C-alpha positions as CSV (number, residue, x, y, z in Angstrom):
1,M,66.6,-6.8,-16.0
2,G,62.8,-6.8,-15.8
3,V,60.5,-4.4,-17.6
4,A,59.6,-2.6,-14.4
5,E,63.3,-2.0,-13.6
6,M,63.9,-0.5,-17.0
7,L,61.1,2.1,-16.6
8,P,62.5,5.5,-15.8
9,W,59.3,6.9,-14.4
10,R,57.2,5.9,-11.4
11,V,54.0,5.9,-13.4
12,V,54.1,5.0,-17.1
13,T,51.2,4.5,-19.4
14,V,51.6,2.1,-22.3
15,V,49.0,2.4,-25.0
16,G,48.9,0.1,-28.0
17,W,46.5,-1.7,-30.4
18,L,46.3,-5.4,-29.7
19,L,44.6,-8.0,-31.7
20,L,42.4,-9.7,-29.1
21,V,39.8,-12.5,-29.2
22,A,37.8,-11.9,-26.0
23,V,34.5,-13.1,-24.7
24,A,32.1,-10.2,-24.4
25,R,28.5,-9.9,-23.5
26,A,26.4,-8.8,-26.6
27,E,23.0,-7.5,-25.6
28,A,19.9,-6.6,-27.5
29,P,18.8,-3.0,-27.2
30,S,16.4,-2.0,-24.5
31,V,12.8,-1.9,-25.6
32,Y,10.6,1.2,-25.6
33,V,7.8,1.1,-23.0
34,L,6.2,4.5,-22.7
35,Q,6.8,8.3,-22.6
36,W,5.2,11.3,-21.0
37,G,5.5,15.1,-21.1
38,S,4.9,18.0,-23.5
39,P,6.2,21.6,-23.8
40,G,4.8,24.0,-21.1
41,T,4.8,25.0,-17.5
42,G,2.0,22.9,-16.1
43,D,2.3,19.7,-14.0
44,G,4.0,17.1,-16.1
45,Q,5.1,19.5,-18.8
46,F,8.7,20.5,-19.4
47,N,11.0,23.2,-20.7
48,S,14.4,21.6,-21.4
49,P,14.4,18.6,-19.0
50,I,18.2,18.3,-18.7
51,S,18.6,15.3,-16.4
52,V,16.7,12.5,-14.7
53,A,17.2,10.4,-11.5
54,V,15.4,7.4,-10.0
55,D,15.1,6.5,-6.3
56,A,14.9,3.1,-4.6
57,G,11.1,3.2,-4.7
58,G,11.1,3.7,-8.5
59,Y,10.1,7.4,-8.4
60,V,11.5,9.5,-11.1
61,Y,12.9,13.1,-10.6
62,V,13.5,15.5,-13.5
63,A,15.6,18.6,-13.5
64,D,13.1,20.8,-15.5
65,S,15.8,23.3,-16.3
66,G,13.9,25.9,-18.2
67,N,11.1,26.0,-15.7
68,H,13.6,26.2,-12.8
69,R,12.1,23.4,-10.9
70,I,12.2,19.7,-10.0
71,Q,9.3,17.4,-10.9
72,K,8.6,14.0,-9.4
73,F,6.7,11.2,-11.1
74,T,5.9,7.5,-10.6
75,G,7.7,5.1,-12.8
76,S,4.7,5.1,-15.2
77,G,4.8,8.8,-15.6
78,A,2.0,9.9,-13.2
79,F,2.8,13.3,-11.7
80,V,3.5,13.4,-8.0
81,T,4.8,16.8,-7.0
82,A,7.0,19.7,-8.1
83,W,9.1,22.3,-6.3
84,G,11.1,25.3,-7.2
85,S,10.9,28.7,-9.0
86,Y,13.3,31.2,-10.5
87,G,15.5,32.9,-7.9
88,C,18.4,32.5,-5.6
89,G,16.7,31.8,-2.3
90,D,16.4,28.4,-0.5
91,G,14.4,26.1,-2.7
92,Q,14.7,28.3,-5.7
93,F,16.7,27.6,-8.8
94,R,18.4,29.2,-11.8
95,D,18.8,26.7,-14.6
96,P,19.1,23.5,-12.5
97,Q,20.8,20.9,-14.7
98,G,21.6,17.9,-12.4
99,V,19.6,15.8,-10.0
100,A,20.5,12.7,-7.9
101,V,18.9,10.7,-5.1
102,D,20.7,8.9,-2.3
103,G,19.7,5.7,-0.6
104,S,17.7,7.5,2.1
105,G,15.6,9.4,-0.5
106,N,17.4,12.8,-0.2
107,V,17.4,14.7,-3.5
108,F,20.4,16.7,-4.5
109,V,20.2,19.3,-7.2
110,A,23.0,21.0,-9.2
111,D,21.7,24.6,-9.2
112,T,23.9,25.5,-12.1
113,E,23.5,29.3,-12.4
114,N,23.4,29.8,-8.7
115,F,26.8,27.9,-8.5
116,R,25.6,25.7,-5.6
117,I,24.2,22.3,-4.6
118,Q,20.8,22.1,-2.8
119,K,19.5,19.2,-0.8
120,F,15.8,18.3,-0.3
121,T,13.6,15.6,1.1
122,N,11.9,13.4,-1.6
123,S,8.8,15.6,-1.3
124,G,10.7,18.8,-1.9
125,V,11.3,20.2,1.6
126,F,14.5,22.2,1.6
127,L,17.3,20.8,3.9
128,S,20.5,22.6,3.1
129,Q,22.7,24.1,0.4
130,W,26.4,24.7,-0.2
131,G,28.7,26.3,-2.8
132,S,29.4,29.6,-4.4
133,R,31.0,30.9,-7.6
134,G,34.7,30.4,-7.8
135,A,37.6,28.0,-8.3
136,A,38.5,27.2,-4.7
137,A,37.6,23.9,-3.0
138,G,33.9,23.7,-2.5
139,Q,33.2,26.4,-5.1
140,F,31.8,25.9,-8.6
141,Q,31.8,27.4,-12.1
142,S,28.8,25.7,-13.7
143,P,28.0,22.6,-11.7
144,V,26.1,20.7,-14.4
145,A,25.8,17.1,-13.1
146,I,25.7,15.3,-9.8
147,A,25.8,11.7,-8.5
148,V,25.6,9.9,-5.2
149,D,27.5,6.7,-4.2
150,P,26.2,3.9,-1.9
151,E,27.7,5.6,1.1
152,G,25.9,8.9,0.4
153,N,28.9,10.8,-0.9
154,V,28.1,13.4,-3.5
155,Y,30.1,13.9,-6.7
156,V,29.7,17.1,-8.8
157,A,30.8,17.7,-12.4
158,D,32.1,21.2,-12.1
159,N,32.1,22.0,-15.8
160,G,33.6,25.5,-15.8
161,N,36.5,24.4,-13.6
162,S,37.1,21.2,-15.6
163,R,37.0,19.0,-12.4
164,V,35.0,16.7,-10.2
165,E,34.4,17.6,-6.6
166,K,33.5,15.1,-3.9
167,F,31.4,16.0,-0.7
168,S,29.8,14.2,2.1
169,G,26.0,14.1,2.0
170,E,26.0,17.1,4.4
171,G,28.1,19.2,2.0
172,Q,31.5,18.8,3.6
173,F,34.3,19.1,1.0
174,L,36.3,15.9,0.8
175,T,38.5,16.0,-2.3
176,Q,38.7,17.0,-6.0
177,W,40.5,16.1,-9.1
178,G,40.9,17.3,-12.7
179,S,42.1,20.2,-14.8
180,F,41.5,21.3,-18.4
181,G,43.0,19.0,-21.0
182,A,42.7,15.6,-22.7
183,G,45.2,13.7,-20.5
184,E,44.6,11.2,-17.8
185,G,42.8,12.8,-14.9
186,Q,42.0,15.9,-17.1
187,F,38.7,17.0,-18.5
188,G,37.5,19.2,-21.3
189,N,34.2,20.3,-19.9
190,P,32.9,17.3,-17.8
191,H,29.2,17.0,-18.5
192,G,28.1,13.9,-16.7
193,V,29.1,11.9,-13.6
194,A,28.0,8.5,-12.2
195,A,29.0,6.3,-9.3
196,D,28.7,2.5,-9.2
197,M,28.3,0.0,-6.4
198,S,32.0,-0.8,-6.4
199,H,33.2,2.7,-5.6
200,N,34.1,3.7,-9.1
201,V,33.3,7.1,-10.5
202,Y,32.6,7.6,-14.2
203,V,32.8,11.0,-15.9
204,G,31.5,11.9,-19.4
205,E,33.1,14.9,-21.0
206,T,32.6,16.8,-24.2
207,Y,36.1,17.9,-25.2
208,C,36.7,14.7,-27.1
209,G,33.6,12.7,-26.2
210,V,35.1,10.2,-23.8
211,I,34.2,8.4,-20.6
212,K,36.9,8.4,-17.9
213,K,36.8,6.0,-14.9
214,F,38.3,6.7,-11.5
215,T,38.3,5.4,-8.0
216,D,36.2,7.4,-5.6
217,A,39.4,9.1,-4.4
218,G,40.1,10.4,-8.0
219,T,42.8,7.9,-9.1
220,F,42.6,7.4,-12.9
221,L,41.7,3.9,-14.0
222,A,40.7,3.9,-17.6
223,E,39.0,5.8,-20.5
224,W,37.2,5.1,-23.7
225,G,35.8,7.1,-26.5
226,T,37.1,9.2,-29.3
227,C,40.3,10.2,-27.5
228,G,40.6,6.7,-26.0
229,Y,39.7,3.5,-27.7
230,G,38.4,4.9,-31.0
231,L,34.7,4.4,-30.3
232,N,32.9,7.4,-31.7
233,L,30.8,8.6,-28.7
234,S,30.6,12.2,-30.1
235,V,29.4,14.7,-27.6
236,S,28.4,13.1,-24.3
237,G,25.4,14.0,-22.2
238,G,24.2,12.3,-19.0
239,I,25.8,9.1,-17.7
240,A,24.4,6.5,-15.3
241,A,25.5,3.2,-13.7
242,D,23.2,0.3,-12.9
243,T,23.4,-2.2,-10.0
244,R,25.4,-4.7,-12.1
245,G,28.1,-2.1,-13.0
246,A,27.0,-1.4,-16.6
247,I,27.4,2.2,-17.8
248,Y,24.8,4.1,-19.8
249,L,25.7,7.3,-21.8
250,A,23.3,9.7,-23.5
251,V,24.7,10.8,-26.8
252,P,22.6,13.9,-27.7
253,D,23.7,14.7,-31.3
254,L,23.5,11.1,-32.3
255,C,20.1,10.6,-30.6
256,R,21.0,7.4,-28.9
257,I,21.9,5.7,-25.6
258,S,25.1,3.7,-25.5
259,K,25.7,0.9,-22.9
260,F,29.1,-0.4,-21.8
261,D,30.5,-2.7,-19.3
262,G,32.7,-1.2,-16.5
263,L,35.8,-1.6,-18.7
264,G,34.4,0.2,-21.7
265,G,33.4,-2.8,-23.7
266,P,30.3,-1.9,-25.8
267,L,27.2,-3.9,-24.8
268,S,24.4,-2.3,-26.8
269,E,23.0,1.0,-28.1
270,W,19.6,2.1,-29.3
271,G,17.8,5.2,-30.5
272,A,17.7,7.4,-33.5
273,C,16.6,11.0,-34.2
274,V,13.0,11.6,-34.9
275,T,13.9,13.1,-38.2
276,N,15.3,9.7,-39.2
277,G,12.3,7.7,-37.9
278,G,13.6,7.3,-34.4
279,V,12.3,8.1,-30.9
280,F,14.6,10.9,-29.7
281,D,14.7,14.6,-30.4
282,L,17.8,15.1,-28.3
283,A,18.5,12.5,-25.7
284,Y,20.3,14.3,-22.9
285,G,19.9,12.6,-19.5
286,V,19.7,9.0,-18.4
287,A,18.9,7.0,-15.3
288,V,18.4,3.3,-14.4
289,D,16.2,1.9,-11.7
290,G,16.8,-1.2,-9.6
291,S,14.9,-3.4,-12.1
292,G,16.9,-2.3,-15.1
293,N,14.4,0.1,-16.5
294,V,16.1,3.0,-18.3
295,Y,14.7,6.6,-18.2
296,V,15.8,9.2,-20.7
297,S,15.2,12.9,-20.5
298,D,14.7,14.2,-24.1
299,L,15.0,17.9,-25.0
300,G,11.8,17.4,-27.0
301,N,10.3,18.0,-23.5
302,R,9.4,14.5,-22.5
303,I,10.7,11.5,-20.6
304,L,11.0,8.1,-22.3
305,K,11.1,4.8,-20.5
306,F,12.7,1.6,-21.8
307,G,12.4,-1.9,-20.4
308,P,15.2,-4.0,-18.9
309,T,17.8,-5.3,-21.4
310,P,17.0,-8.9,-22.6
311,T,19.3,-11.7,-21.6
312,P,22.7,-11.3,-23.3
313,S,24.4,-13.8,-25.6
314,V,28.1,-14.5,-25.9
315,R,30.2,-13.4,-28.9
316,E,33.8,-12.8,-29.9
317,T,35.0,-9.2,-30.3
318,W,38.0,-7.0,-31.0
319,G,39.5,-4.9,-28.2
320,H,42.0,-2.3,-27.3
321,L,44.3,-2.5,-24.3
322,K,45.5,0.4,-22.3
323,A,48.1,-0.9,-19.8
324,I,49.1,1.2,-16.8
325,Y,52.3,0.4,-14.8
326,R,52.6,1.9,-11.4
């Protein structure tokens, strides 16, 4: 009798530590290029810049949460425009914490304390909004992060409801997944979401500091982190995917950016707290442009830019296998 015939369940997860010798891509850390920003309310100043996004033209958008606005910059930090003020009307915000841009240049904002998503042109012209407070489909309880896939579908990390919701670019509810917990397909306060070019969705969550990987329909694929593969990610912040499928995670309390391949294999990490001679006060959001430049929103009220990762080398590494039989 084969292994599959002996399994009494339709879906069984087998987790074990294996001694593996695998070929992995070891990369040098990204190199610091420049930074901009200071505390304040003026153009180019910030009050708790929670997240950052980059469009196809290399323009950088920052959710300036404490100032209840979005700011737009060139990739070298030159101020372009800003929009938003405190309130609940169209184009107003209450603690916006997530920002994302689709392939057409539309800007989506997770308007956290208004429990909704707002959509704008890349110059800040209001287009539409959807959502309200609650736990039903299409409602939110603290939408804190947002991502857009290559087809323009929108994914929202609905932190208070411990789930991810998926919408069309026009706000039509498509599906959702998740509940509170540490199991597969569960979340303990999801706090970051990213979509790659291969229709995978990655969710960073703070309950036990893991990244969970799903199909774009919500089917669980893998996880790594403190509750998964034993990598100490600590509390997770923003998460991003580049065009080659690498995943970047901001780790605020460790003042660093961690980079992984799409299976959770560690590629590189960089950063340290200013108090220890590093460059970050509290790295919170992360975004990657088409050239591989990495932008980090730091709660020291600035944006930091790092250059593309140098060419990787090959090394041997240890691994951990999580096998899923279906």
